[in-house]
N, C-alpha and C positions, 0 to 999 in steps of 0.2 A: 714120103715127103714130110718134112718137119711142119709142126703147127705154126712156128714163128721163126722169122729171120731177123736176127740182131745184126745191124749194119754198122761197121766200125771203120771210119776213115782215119788213117793214121799218118801223121807227119811229125817225126822227131819226138814222139811222146811215149816211146817204148818204156822209158824209165818209170812211167806212172802206171803201166798196164797191169801190174800184179793185182791190185785191189779191184780193178775192173773185171779181170778174169775170175777172181775169187767170188765176186758178187753174182756172176753168171752160173758158176758151178753150184752155188748155194741156192739157186732158184727152186721154189716149190714145184714149179712146172718144169719138167725135164726134157720135154719134146721140143727142142729148138736147135737151130744152127746159128753160129756166129760167123759172119762173112767179114773178113778183115781185108781192106784194100790199102796198101801202103802207097803214098803219093810221092815217091822219090825221096824218101828220107835221106838225110846226109849224115846221120849218126848210126849207131848200131841197133836201131829199133827192131828191125826184123829178127836179128839174132836173139835179142832179149825176149821178144814176144814168142818166138818158137820155143825157147827154153822154158818159158812159163807155162805154155799150154801143153807141153809134153806130147803124149800120144792120144789126147782127147780128140777123137775124129769129128766131133761137132764143130770144131774150129777149122775154117777154111781160109787159107791165106792167098792173096793175089797181090800183084804189083803193077803200078803204072810204069811204062817204059821211061818216063821222065816226070818231073813235077808238073801237074796239070791244073792244080787249084781245086778248091773245095767243091765248087759247083759241078765240075766234070766228074770228080771222084765220087760224090754222093749219087749222081745220076747213074754212073756205071755200077755202083753197089746195088742199086735197085734192079738193074738188069741181071746181076749175078745171083740175086736172091731166089731161092726155090719156093719159099712159103708164100701163101696168099696174104698173110698179115706180117707186116714189117715195122721196125722201129729203129731209129738211130741212137747209138750210144757212143759218146766220145771216149777214146782210150784212157783219158785222164779222169774219167768220172766212174760212177758205179750205180747199180740198181738196188732197191730194197728187195729182200728175199722173195716177196710175194708179188712183185711187179708184173711178171709175165702172166701169172695165174689170173690176176685181177683184170688185166688188159684183155686177155683172150675171152674171159667171161663177158666183159662189157661189149666187145665186138660181136659176140654171139647174141646178146640181148638187143643190140641195136644194129641190125644188118644193113640199114640204109646209111649208117654213119661212115663217112669217108675217113675222118680223123677221130681218134680217141686220145685224150691227153690228160695230164695230171698236174700236180704241184711239184716243185723241186725244192730241195734243201740246199741252201748255200753252205759250202764247207770251206775250211781253211786249206792250206797247201797239203796238209796231212789227211785230208778228207774227214776232219772232225766237224760235226754240224755246228753252224753258227746261227742261221735263221731260216725260216721257211717263206718261199714266195708262192702266194696263192694265184692260181690261174683264174679264168673266168669263162663261164658258158657263153659262147658266141651264138646269138640267135638271129642276127641280121647283118647285112653288109653295111654296117655303120662304121664310125671311127674306131670302135673297139677291135674290129677285125683287121685294122691297119697294124695292130700289134705293137704299138709304141711302148706299152708297159708290160710286154710279155703276157698278154691275155691268153694266148696259146703258149703253153710252156711244156718243158720236159716232164714226163716221158711222152713224146709225141709218136704215135703209132698210126698206121694207115693200112687200108685195103688196096692191094695193087690194082685190082680191077677198076677201082674208082680213080686212083692216081693216074692210070693210063688213059682216062678220059680228058686229062689236062695236057698241056704242052710239056709238063714235067719240070724237073729242076733245071734252071737256066745255067749252063756251063759258063756263060759270060760273067756271072756274078762272082766276085772274088770273096766277098763277105756278105752276110745277111741273106744268103741264098735260101735260108729257111723261111724268112719273112715272105719271100716271093711265092714259094710253093704252098705255104699255109693259106695265103689268100686265094690262090688258085683252087685249092681243095674246098674252101668255104663257098666258092662260087659254083661248085659242081654238086655238092651234097651237104646234108646236115653234118655237124660235128658234135662230139660228145665230151664233156668235161667230167673227169672223175676227181672228186675232192679227197684225194689220197696223196701222201708224200712218197712218191715212188722213185724219185731220181736224186742222186747225190751229185751236186755240181761243184767241182773243185775250182777254187779261185786261186790263181797263181800268177807270177809275173808275166808269163807269156800267153795268158788266157785272153779271151775276147773282152772280159770285163775290166781289164786294166785301162788306165787313162790313155795310154798311147794307142790302143786299138779301138777305144770307144768311138772316137770321132770318125775313123775309117768305117766302122760298122754303121754309124748314122748316115754317112754319105751313101753307102751302098743300099741302105734301107730306102732312102729317097729314090734311088735308081729303080728299085723294085716297085715303089709307089707310082712312079711315072709310067712304068710299064703296065701296072694295073689300070691306071687312069686311061691309057690308050686302049687297053683291052675292053674296058667297060664304057668307053666314050664319055667319061666324066672329067671334071677339072679338079685338080688338087692345088690349084694356085692359091685359093683363099686359105686352105689349110697350111700351106707353106708360110704365107704372110702372117697368119695368126701365131705360128710357132716361132718365127724368127724375127719379124720386125719389132714386136714388143720387147723381145729379149735384147735386141740391139739398143733400143731406147733405154731400157733398164740399165744396161751396162754403161751407157753414156752418163746417165744420172748418177750412178754409183761412182763413176770415175770423177765426176764433178764434186760429189760429196767428199771423196777422199782428198781432193785438192784443198777443199775448205778445211777439213780436219787437220791437214798437215801444214796449213799456212801458219806463219809466225804470229799473226794477229789472233787466230783462233786459240793457239796455245797460250798466248798471253792472257786472253780473256778467260780461259779456263783457270789459269793460275790465280787470277784476281777474283774468281768466283762469279764473273759476269755471265758466262754461258753455262747455266745450270743443266742444260740438256746435253751438254757436250759429250758426257760419258755414255749417253744413250744412243748417240749417232753411230 
């Protein structure tokens, strides 16, 4: 049995997979398996991926019979994994060469930790580094563990025996399924943050960080928070109001200010030098 199972959920990302694969082959820890589950891709992803991995037996490819969504796919990947320690890697991303070695060492040093996670490096479409996102050590079930600011970040790895004490990844969640099971893991066992930049996160037009997908992600994150609140018998109503009501009022005030700035009287006053603060608005 391999020491580590790398879990890869693919949907139409085969054209990005080469660097992902290269980063795995380059790992300083070589005792691993990569379990790839294709979620009904509509392009030639499977053919591309098979050609890239060649005859490397550490890669194991599976398919859903139809598109089932990210929650279902990641949940099934865990069932397919052989190793006790697992971690998700997106096919359009990559790992630092020492990622698995460091993660396995940390899991060994912290046997009670359910999750072990690190920082990630934001990269452009060609996987060139742009900036580093620092994660955070979660020590309590406070607002940090709600993970609004990616306090738990890539590379997220976990022990299956602890994961199996939770209800697992929710197949109902279409996006932000990770927020849901991160919270579940924090509720079951301690988690450990490694201050290392182990994950290369590619930002591209179809990625989760794009504007068109961000709002969807935020919606499903709140679905996960409501499920958490039900699970823990707490209220997140105040948190929602704090997050959204002030923003709405701010947007209204900003809209009113823009109306003032764009009025013909304001423009005339600026021309005459009456409104000295106009340019600062």
